[in-house]
N, C-alpha and C positions, 0 to 999 in steps of 0.2 A: 614834361619842359622839352619843346622841339629846341633844335640846335641853335635856332635863331630868336626863341623867346627870351627874353632879360626881365625878370621881375624886380620892381623894386623894393627896398625893405620894409615898405610899409606892407606890401602884395606879401612878401615871405612871413611878416608878423601876422598878418591877416589869416595867411592858410594856417600856419603853426597853431593861432588860436581856434581856429577851425578845425583842425585836426585832434587838437586834444581833447574837444568837446565832444562828449558821449551822446550828443544830440544832431552834430553833423554828420551825413553819410560821406564816403568818397565821391559817390556820385554828386552831390552839392559841391563839391569842391571842384569836378571836373566842370561842372555846369558853370560855374561863376568862375574859374580861373583857366580851364582846359587842361588840367593836369588830372593824368589816369593814377590809377592807384599806386601804381608803380613810382611814377614819377613823383608824389605825395612822399610815398616812401623815403624815396632819395633825399628829397628834400629834408626831411625830418631827420634823416641819419647825419645828414653835413650840418646841420643847426641846432642839434640838440648834443647835450651832453651824452656819451656812450651809454651810459645807466639809465639814463634819462628816457632814450631810446628804447633800450630794452624793456622797461617797464611799462612804456606806451605800447609798444607792440605785442605784450603780453596780455594788456587788458585788451585791445583790441579784439586779439584771438578768442577770448575769453567769453565777451561780450557777442561775438558772432557764431560762437559755438551754442549759446544760450538763445538769440534771436535769429530768425530766418533772415531779417532783412536790416540787420546792422551795417557797418562799413564796408 
């Protein structure tokens, strides 16, 4: 998220839903919303409960270790 980019609540919800999906990559989110993977992680950290964020990051890391082209 660049400093001058404001996302609506609907867009934030859509990004969270996409990021939580195992079938949507960070590249897809970047294409649709212009957020890098680091920016998506910050958005997730800011909008999820801490335990939910940690669980999501763990799942993403485990999948990416098994698949060459995951998130």
